[in-house]
Backbone as JSON Lines, residues from 0, in Angstrom:
{"i":0,"aa":"X","n":[40.06,43.77,-0.35],"ca":[38.94,43.14,0.31],"c":[38.25,42.2,-0.66]}
{"i":1,"aa":"X","n":[38.03,40.98,-0.24],"ca":[37.35,40.0,-1.08],"c":[35.85,40.21,-1.02]}
{"i":2,"aa":"X","n":[35.23,40.08,-2.16],"ca":[33.78,40.13,-2.2],"c":[33.25,38.73,-2.42]}
{"i":3,"aa":"X","n":[31.97,38.59,-2.37],"ca":[31.34,37.28,-2.55],"c":[31.68,36.69,-3.92]}
{"i":4,"aa":"X","n":[31.87,37.53,-4.93],"ca":[32.11,37.02,-6.28],"c":[33.54,36.57,-6.53]}
{"i":5,"aa":"X","n":[34.49,36.96,-5.68],"ca":[35.86,36.54,-5.96],"c":[36.52,35.82,-4.79]}
{"i":6,"aa":"X","n":[35.75,35.25,-3.9],"ca":[36.31,34.42,-2.84],"c":[36.85,33.13,-3.44]}
{"i":7,"aa":"X","n":[37.94,32.67,-2.91],"ca":[38.55,31.43,-3.38],"c":[38.36,30.38,-2.3]}
{"i":8,"aa":"X","n":[37.68,29.28,-2.65],"ca":[37.49,28.21,-1.68],"c":[38.71,27.29,-1.68]}
{"i":9,"aa":"X","n":[38.74,26.36,-0.73],"ca":[39.89,25.46,-0.58],"c":[40.13,24.64,-1.84]}
{"i":10,"aa":"X","n":[39.06,24.18,-2.47],"ca":[39.21,23.37,-3.68],"c":[39.91,24.17,-4.78]}
{"i":11,"aa":"X","n":[39.48,25.42,-4.99],"ca":[40.11,26.27,-5.99],"c":[41.56,26.56,-5.64]}
{"i":12,"aa":"X","n":[41.83,26.79,-4.38],"ca":[43.17,27.13,-3.93],"c":[44.15,25.99,-4.16]}
{"i":13,"aa":"X","n":[43.68,24.75,-4.03],"ca":[44.56,23.59,-4.13],"c":[44.71,23.04,-5.54]}
{"i":14,"aa":"X","n":[43.83,23.4,-6.44],"ca":[43.95,22.88,-7.81],"c":[44.78,23.86,-8.65]}
{"i":15,"aa":"X","n":[45.4,23.35,-9.71],"ca":[46.17,24.24,-10.58],"c":[45.27,25.31,-11.2]}
{"i":16,"aa":"X","n":[45.81,26.5,-11.36],"ca":[45.06,27.56,-12.02],"c":[44.99,27.27,-13.52]}
{"i":17,"aa":"X","n":[46.1,26.79,-14.08],"ca":[46.15,26.41,-15.5],"c":[46.77,25.03,-15.6]}
{"i":18,"aa":"X","n":[46.1,24.16,-16.32],"ca":[46.63,22.82,-16.53],"c":[46.41,22.43,-17.99]}
{"i":19,"aa":"X","n":[47.49,22.09,-18.66],"ca":[47.44,21.66,-20.06],"c":[47.95,20.23,-20.09]}
{"i":20,"aa":"X","n":[47.17,19.34,-20.7],"ca":[47.54,17.92,-20.75],"c":[47.45,17.42,-22.19]}
{"i":21,"aa":"X","n":[48.55,16.89,-22.69],"ca":[48.56,16.25,-24.0],"c":[48.2,17.17,-25.16]}
{"i":22,"aa":"X","n":[48.59,18.43,-25.08],"ca":[48.24,19.4,-26.12],"c":[48.89,19.05,-27.45]}
{"i":23,"aa":"X","n":[48.07,19.0,-28.48],"ca":[48.54,18.78,-29.84],"c":[47.94,19.86,-30.74]}
{"i":24,"aa":"X","n":[48.78,20.43,-31.58],"ca":[48.35,21.5,-32.48],"c":[48.88,21.2,-33.87]}
{"i":25,"aa":"X","n":[48.04,21.45,-34.87],"ca":[48.46,21.32,-36.25],"c":[48.49,22.69,-36.91]}
{"i":26,"aa":"X","n":[49.42,22.83,-37.86],"ca":[49.52,24.05,-38.65],"c":[49.34,23.71,-40.12]}
{"i":27,"aa":"X","n":[48.72,24.61,-40.84],"ca":[48.47,24.4,-42.27],"c":[49.67,24.86,-43.08]}
{"i":28,"aa":"X","n":[50.16,23.97,-43.92],"ca":[51.28,24.29,-44.8],"c":[50.88,23.94,-46.23]}
{"i":29,"aa":"X","n":[51.79,24.14,-47.16],"ca":[51.5,23.78,-48.55],"c":[51.31,22.27,-48.71]}
{"i":30,"aa":"X","n":[51.77,21.49,-47.73],"ca":[51.59,20.04,-47.75],"c":[50.33,19.6,-47.0]}
{"i":31,"aa":"X","n":[49.56,20.55,-46.52],"ca":[48.36,20.22,-45.74],"c":[48.63,20.42,-44.26]}
{"i":32,"aa":"X","n":[47.81,19.81,-43.43],"ca":[47.95,19.96,-41.97],"c":[49.13,19.14,-41.47]}
{"i":33,"aa":"X","n":[50.01,19.8,-40.71],"ca":[51.2,19.17,-40.13],"c":[51.18,19.38,-38.62]}
{"i":34,"aa":"X","n":[51.54,18.35,-37.88],"ca":[51.6,18.51,-36.43],"c":[52.8,19.39,-36.07]}
{"i":35,"aa":"X","n":[52.54,20.46,-35.32],"ca":[53.61,21.39,-34.95],"c":[53.85,21.43,-33.44]}
{"i":36,"aa":"X","n":[52.88,20.97,-32.66],"ca":[53.04,20.84,-31.2],"c":[52.54,19.46,-30.85]}
{"i":37,"aa":"X","n":[53.39,18.7,-30.14],"ca":[53.06,17.3,-29.88],"c":[53.15,16.98,-28.39]}
{"i":38,"aa":"X","n":[52.01,16.79,-27.76],"ca":[51.95,16.24,-26.4],"c":[52.51,17.13,-25.31]}
{"i":39,"aa":"X","n":[52.21,18.41,-25.32],"ca":[52.71,19.33,-24.29],"c":[51.85,19.22,-23.03]}
{"i":40,"aa":"X","n":[52.53,19.1,-21.89],"ca":[51.89,19.11,-20.58],"c":[52.51,20.24,-19.77]}
{"i":41,"aa":"X","n":[51.67,21.01,-19.1],"ca":[52.18,22.0,-18.16],"c":[51.13,22.29,-17.11]}
{"i":42,"aa":"X","n":[51.62,22.79,-15.98],"ca":[50.74,23.09,-14.86],"c":[51.24,24.37,-14.19]}
{"i":43,"aa":"X","n":[50.31,25.23,-13.86],"ca":[50.63,26.49,-13.22],"c":[49.71,26.68,-12.03]}
{"i":44,"aa":"X","n":[50.31,26.8,-10.85],"ca":[49.52,27.03,-9.64],"c":[49.37,28.52,-9.39]}
{"i":45,"aa":"X","n":[48.39,28.88,-8.59],"ca":[48.19,30.29,-8.24],"c":[49.47,30.87,-7.66]}
{"i":46,"aa":"X","n":[49.85,32.04,-8.13],"ca":[51.04,32.72,-7.63],"c":[52.33,32.31,-8.29]}
{"i":47,"aa":"X","n":[52.31,31.26,-9.12],"ca":[53.52,30.82,-9.81],"c":[53.7,31.59,-11.11]}
{"i":48,"aa":"X","n":[54.93,31.58,-11.6],"ca":[55.26,32.17,-12.89],"c":[55.85,31.07,-13.75]}
{"i":49,"aa":"X","n":[55.44,31.01,-14.99],"ca":[55.93,29.99,-15.91],"c":[56.47,30.67,-17.16]}
{"i":50,"aa":"X","n":[57.66,30.31,-17.55],"ca":[58.24,30.85,-18.78],"c":[58.43,29.73,-19.79]}
{"i":51,"aa":"X","n":[58.13,30.01,-21.05],"ca":[58.39,29.08,-22.13],"c":[59.62,29.58,-22.87]}
{"i":52,"aa":"X","n":[60.63,28.74,-22.95],"ca":[61.9,29.12,-23.54],"c":[62.19,28.2,-24.72]}
{"i":53,"aa":"X","n":[62.65,28.77,-25.8],"ca":[63.0,27.96,-26.96],"c":[63.43,28.84,-28.12]}
{"i":54,"aa":"X","n":[63.89,28.19,-29.16],"ca":[64.33,28.9,-30.35],"c":[63.16,29.57,-31.04]}
{"i":55,"aa":"X","n":[63.47,30.52,-31.88],"ca":[62.45,31.16,-32.7],"c":[61.75,30.1,-33.54]}
{"i":56,"aa":"X","n":[60.43,30.13,-33.56],"ca":[59.67,29.15,-34.33],"c":[59.45,27.83,-33.63]}
{"i":57,"aa":"X","n":[59.84,27.73,-32.36],"ca":[59.71,26.47,-31.63],"c":[58.29,26.19,-31.15]}
{"i":58,"aa":"X","n":[57.42,27.21,-31.17],"ca":[56.04,26.98,-30.76],"c":[55.63,27.63,-29.46]}
{"i":59,"aa":"X","n":[56.5,28.46,-28.89],"ca":[56.19,29.1,-27.6],"c":[54.91,29.93,-27.67]}
{"i":60,"aa":"X","n":[54.81,30.79,-28.66],"ca":[53.62,31.65,-28.79],"c":[52.39,30.81,-29.09]}
{"i":61,"aa":"X","n":[52.54,29.81,-29.93],"ca":[51.42,28.93,-30.28],"c":[50.9,28.21,-29.04]}
{"i":62,"aa":"X","n":[51.8,27.73,-28.19],"ca":[51.41,27.06,-26.95],"c":[50.77,28.06,-25.99]}
{"i":63,"aa":"X","n":[51.36,29.25,-25.88],"ca":[50.8,30.27,-24.99],"c":[49.38,30.65,-25.38]}
{"i":64,"aa":"X","n":[49.15,30.86,-26.66],"ca":[47.8,31.21,-27.12],"c":[46.84,30.04,-26.93]}
{"i":65,"aa":"X","n":[47.3,28.82,-27.22],"ca":[46.45,27.64,-27.04],"c":[46.07,27.46,-25.58]}
{"i":66,"aa":"X","n":[46.94,27.88,-24.67],"ca":[46.64,27.78,-23.23],"c":[45.45,28.65,-22.84]}
{"i":67,"aa":"X","n":[45.09,29.58,-23.72],"ca":[43.91,30.41,-23.51],"c":[42.73,29.9,-24.35]}
{"i":68,"aa":"X","n":[42.92,28.73,-24.97],"ca":[41.87,28.17,-25.81],"c":[41.77,28.82,-27.17]}
{"i":69,"aa":"X","n":[42.86,29.44,-27.63],"ca":[42.87,30.17,-28.89],"c":[43.9,29.56,-29.84]}
{"i":70,"aa":"X","n":[43.49,29.36,-31.08],"ca":[44.42,28.91,-32.11],"c":[44.57,30.02,-33.14]}
{"i":71,"aa":"X","n":[45.82,30.43,-33.38],"ca":[46.07,31.5,-34.36],"c":[45.68,31.03,-35.75]}
{"i":72,"aa":"X","n":[45.58,31.98,-36.68],"ca":[45.22,31.66,-38.07],"c":[46.18,30.61,-38.61]}
{"i":73,"aa":"X","n":[45.62,29.62,-39.29],"ca":[46.42,28.56,-39.88],"c":[46.79,27.46,-38.91]}
{"i":74,"aa":"X","n":[46.25,27.51,-37.7],"ca":[46.51,26.47,-36.7],"c":[45.2,25.95,-36.14]}
{"i":75,"aa":"X","n":[45.26,24.74,-35.62],"ca":[44.09,24.18,-34.94],"c":[44.56,23.26,-33.82]}
{"i":76,"aa":"X","n":[43.84,23.33,-32.71],"ca":[44.11,22.45,-31.57],"c":[43.42,21.13,-31.88]}
{"i":77,"aa":"X","n":[44.2,20.05,-31.92],"ca":[43.63,18.76,-32.33],"c":[43.42,17.8,-31.17]}
{"i":78,"aa":"X","n":[44.1,18.02,-30.05],"ca":[43.93,17.1,-28.93],"c":[44.45,17.75,-27.66]}
{"i":79,"aa":"X","n":[44.02,17.2,-26.55],"ca":[44.5,17.65,-25.25],"c":[43.43,18.34,-24.45]}
{"i":80,"aa":"X","n":[43.74,18.53,-23.18],"ca":[42.86,19.25,-22.26],"c":[43.52,20.56,-21.88]}
{"i":81,"aa":"X","n":[42.71,21.62,-21.83],"ca":[43.19,22.92,-21.39],"c":[42.22,23.39,-20.31]}
{"i":82,"aa":"X","n":[42.67,23.32,-19.06],"ca":[41.82,23.68,-17.93],"c":[42.32,24.97,-17.31]}
{"i":83,"aa":"X","n":[41.45,25.97,-17.25],"ca":[41.77,27.21,-16.57],"c":[40.8,27.37,-15.41]}
{"i":84,"aa":"X","n":[41.32,27.3,-14.2],"ca":[40.51,27.43,-12.98],"c":[39.31,26.49,-13.02]}
{"i":85,"aa":"X","n":[39.55,25.27,-13.52],"ca":[38.51,24.26,-13.57],"c":[37.61,24.31,-14.79]}
{"i":86,"aa":"X","n":[37.8,25.29,-15.66],"ca":[36.98,25.44,-16.87],"c":[37.73,24.8,-18.04]}
{"i":87,"aa":"X","n":[37.09,23.86,-18.72],"ca":[37.69,23.19,-19.86],"c":[37.6,24.11,-21.08]}
{"i":88,"aa":"X","n":[38.72,24.77,-21.42],"ca":[38.71,25.76,-22.5],"c":[38.62,25.14,-23.88]}
{"i":89,"aa":"X","n":[39.15,23.91,-24.05],"ca":[39.14,23.33,-25.39],"c":[37.74,23.02,-25.88]}
{"i":90,"aa":"X","n":[36.79,22.87,-24.97],"ca":[35.41,22.59,-25.39],"c":[34.43,23.7,-25.02]}
{"i":91,"aa":"X","n":[34.91,24.75,-24.37],"ca":[34.02,25.85,-23.96],"c":[33.57,26.65,-25.19]}
{"i":92,"aa":"X","n":[32.34,27.14,-25.16],"ca":[31.87,28.0,-26.26],"c":[32.74,29.26,-26.37]}
{"i":93,"aa":"X","n":[32.88,29.76,-27.58],"ca":[33.74,30.92,-27.83],"c":[33.36,32.13,-26.98]}
{"i":94,"aa":"X","n":[32.06,32.34,-26.75],"ca":[31.65,33.51,-25.95],"c":[32.11,33.38,-24.5]}
{"i":95,"aa":"X","n":[32.18,32.16,-23.96],"ca":[32.7,31.97,-22.59],"c":[34.2,32.26,-22.54]}
{"i":96,"aa":"X","n":[34.92,31.82,-23.57],"ca":[36.37,32.06,-23.62],"c":[36.65,33.56,-23.73]}
{"i":97,"aa":"X","n":[35.85,34.25,-24.52],"ca":[36.03,35.7,-24.68],"c":[35.85,36.44,-23.36]}
{"i":98,"aa":"X","n":[34.92,35.97,-22.52],"ca":[34.69,36.61,-21.21],"c":[35.92,36.49,-20.32]}
{"i":99,"aa":"X","n":[36.67,35.41,-20.46],"ca":[37.86,35.17,-19.63],"c":[39.08,35.93,-20.14]}
{"i":100,"aa":"X","n":[39.21,36.0,-21.46],"ca":[40.4,36.62,-22.06],"c":[40.44,38.11,-21.76]}
{"i":101,"aa":"X","n":[41.58,38.54,-21.24],"ca":[41.76,39.94,-20.92],"c":[41.27,40.32,-19.54]}
{"i":102,"aa":"X","n":[40.44,39.49,-18.93],"ca":[39.96,39.76,-17.57],"c":[40.56,38.79,-16.57]}
{"i":103,"aa":"X","n":[40.6,37.5,-16.92],"ca":[41.14,36.5,-16.0],"c":[42.4,35.83,-16.54]}
{"i":104,"aa":"X","n":[42.54,35.81,-17.85],"ca":[43.71,35.19,-18.47],"c":[44.13,36.07,-19.65]}
{"i":105,"aa":"X","n":[45.44,36.3,-19.77],"ca":[45.94,37.16,-20.84],"c":[47.23,36.6,-21.4]}
{"i":106,"aa":"X","n":[47.56,37.05,-22.58],"ca":[48.78,36.66,-23.26],"c":[49.61,37.92,-23.5]}
{"i":107,"aa":"X","n":[50.85,37.89,-23.06],"ca":[51.76,39.01,-23.31],"c":[52.84,38.49,-24.25]}
{"i":108,"aa":"X","n":[52.87,39.04,-25.45],"ca":[53.83,38.59,-26.46],"c":[55.25,38.99,-26.08]}
{"i":109,"aa":"X","n":[56.22,38.22,-26.55],"ca":[57.61,38.61,-26.33],"c":[57.84,39.94,-27.02]}
{"i":110,"aa":"X","n":[58.68,40.75,-26.44],"ca":[58.95,42.1,-26.93],"c":[57.68,42.94,-27.0]}
{"i":111,"aa":"X","n":[56.79,42.74,-26.04],"ca":[55.51,43.46,-26.04],"c":[55.72,44.97,-25.99]}
{"i":112,"aa":"X","n":[56.72,45.42,-25.25],"ca":[56.98,46.86,-25.14],"c":[57.35,47.46,-26.49]}
{"i":113,"aa":"X","n":[58.0,46.68,-27.34],"ca":[58.4,47.17,-28.66],"c":[57.19,47.49,-29.53]}
{"i":114,"aa":"X","n":[56.07,46.85,-29.26],"ca":[54.86,47.1,-30.05],"c":[54.34,48.51,-29.83]}
{"i":115,"aa":"X","n":[54.71,49.13,-28.71],"ca":[54.25,50.48,-28.4],"c":[55.27,51.55,-28.79]}
{"i":116,"aa":"X","n":[56.42,51.13,-29.32],"ca":[57.48,52.06,-29.7],"c":[57.38,52.33,-31.2]}
{"i":117,"aa":"X","n":[57.06,53.56,-31.61],"ca":[56.91,53.83,-33.04],"c":[58.23,53.84,-33.82]}
{"i":118,"aa":"X","n":[59.37,53.79,-33.13],"ca":[60.68,53.86,-33.81],"c":[60.98,52.6,-34.58]}
């Protein structure tokens, strides 16, 4: 049953739930800041599933985390738009992003089940 706080209007229903445009990320190396993600665009509509596929070290996890407005240690988002349900995450205050993470948007790492296996 929908309540007043989680009703979805037509505008929300028709716009992408997640939209990333021109994402650029730099990583810190011994040579200084190096561009490691260049110009990524993606769009995810409500009910869709999106998989990022690539070689180890290709940037899948970095892009996934950046899609939540988060840059891992040694990385920084340098350009692009990250819109989640109409909220611009790249410029949102950290406390607003924290409210969304884990409740409305989450990241599941590859081999997540292995993290719970003590073997």
